[in-house]
N, C-alpha and C positions, 0 to 999 in steps of 0.2 A: 752871894747868892745871886747877885745882880748879872754877871754872864752868865750863869749856868740860866737863866731865865730866858736870858739872851737868846743861847741853844737852844734849848725845848722850844721855844715860838720859833723858832726859825726850822727845827725838824720837824713842827709840824706845820708850817706854813708849805713848804718842800714836799713833804709828801703828803699833802693837800691836792698841789701843782703835778705831783705823780699822779693819784687819783683821776683827776681830769686826763692829763693825756692818756692817761687809762683806756679813758671813755670816746674819747679824739680814735685813740686807736683802734676802736669798736666799731663805733657806728661811721667812722671814714675805710673800713675795710682793709684798715690800714698793715692784720699781725704777723702776716709774710712780708708786710715791708722789706723785709731782713730775715731772710728762710734756713736762716743757718744763725745758730748763735754757741759762744759768743758776739762772734763776726757777721759782717753785714755784708752777704756776698763774696763773701772770703776776702771779704778785707776789713781793716778796722776803721774806714771812713763808708760810709755808704756812695752806693753813686747815687746821680743828680736827678734821683724819681717824688712822688711828691710823695705815693707811700714808705719809699724806704726814708725818709725823711724824718718823718711823721713815727714811725716804729724806731727810731735810732732815738729823735729827740725823749722819746716812752725809756728810754733804755739808758741816757744821758742821764736823765732825772734822775733815774732809777738810781744808777751810781751814785752820784752825788746826794741822796738820800739812805744810799746802803750807811755811806761814811757817819751823816748825822748820825743818821741812829745808832752805831758804833761808838762817836764820840760821846754821844748825851748818854749810853751807857753807863759807859765807863768816867764818866766824868763822876753819875751820880755813885758808882759805887766806892771810884777812891774818895771823893770828898762828900756827899752826904746820906753816906753809908749808914744812919741812923735814921735816916727820915726815910721809914719807908714806906709811906706813903708817894716819894719817887724813885725807890729802887725797883720795886714789884711792877709799877709798867714798863718802867726805861728796863728793864730785862725783861717782860714780856715782850714788846718793842724786837727788842733784839733776838731773839726765838724765833717773832713772827717773818722777820725778814728772812732770813734764814729758809725756812719754809718759803715763803713769797720770792724767793731768786731761784730757786730749784724750779717750784710751781713755773715758774717762768721759762724756762729753759725748757724745760717737758712741754709746756704749750706751743712752747716753737717747731723744738722737734716732733714735735708729732699732731704738728699742722692745725694747733685749734679745736685740739677733740672739747664739745661741750663742756663737760663735767671737769673736765682740768680749765678749764677757763671762768666756771661757774666757781671751781675751786680757789684758782686766783682773784678772784673778785671776794670772794670771801673772807679770806686772809687780806688784801688789798685792806675792805673797810674795819677787822679787827686792827688789824698794822694802821690804820689811824685813828679807832679808839685808841688805840694803846699809848700813843704820842699826844694825844689830847689829852688828855690824860693826865699825862708826867707835864705837860707845859701846866696844864688849869692848875695843877700841885705848886709845881713852880712858884708861879704867881702869886700864891696865899699861902700862909703863914701855917707853920704845921698844926696839925690839929692837938687841941689841947685836951681835949677828951674823944669819946666810942665816942663814934656818927648813931646815933638812933636807928635801934635794928628795924624799927618798921620803914625809916626812912630808908635806909640802904636794902631794904627789900622791891620800897619801890621805882628807886634807881635802877638797879639792876632787872626786874622786870619793861620799865619803861626801854629800856640801854637794848636788854634780850627782844622786845617786839619789834622796835624799830629796825634792829638788823634782819631778822628774818625776813620782816617784809620789801628790803635793800636788796636782801638774796632771793626772797619768789621773784620777786618784778627780773630777775637775767634770767632767772631756771623758765620762769615764762616764753621770752622770748628768744631762748635756746640755748640756754649759759653763754 
């Protein structure tokens, strides 16, 4: 379990870094620093321009995140299949990752349409949430009993409210 704990925490940390880099891409106006996808200006490596390097850093971190999310889900399924508290969020994260990669490509190819940028952010936040839930579950003992229904509802309400606040903030500033 120790190795899975390290893996799941590393996945959460790298995913967080990816979200931060996504924010840097957004505020620096580097979203089209690499105007094509998956290459950058038609090459594997970016040109030596600030916007291209920022966007390429985001893509490189996305590649590392993808590998970690995939590995986390695979290990959860193969080694911890009976721990639904690990398998479910790890599997959700993998599904969200697939959606996120597709949205990232669409975002670049359509030259940053605000609603696609918003969907990309929304999916990133959900992905970060899923990998964090996986990491927290890996760091805690297997649940002995069911979580109190009232507590579960309150947790979901709080998480949903926070998520909506994050997404609405992006919508207000134009995607």
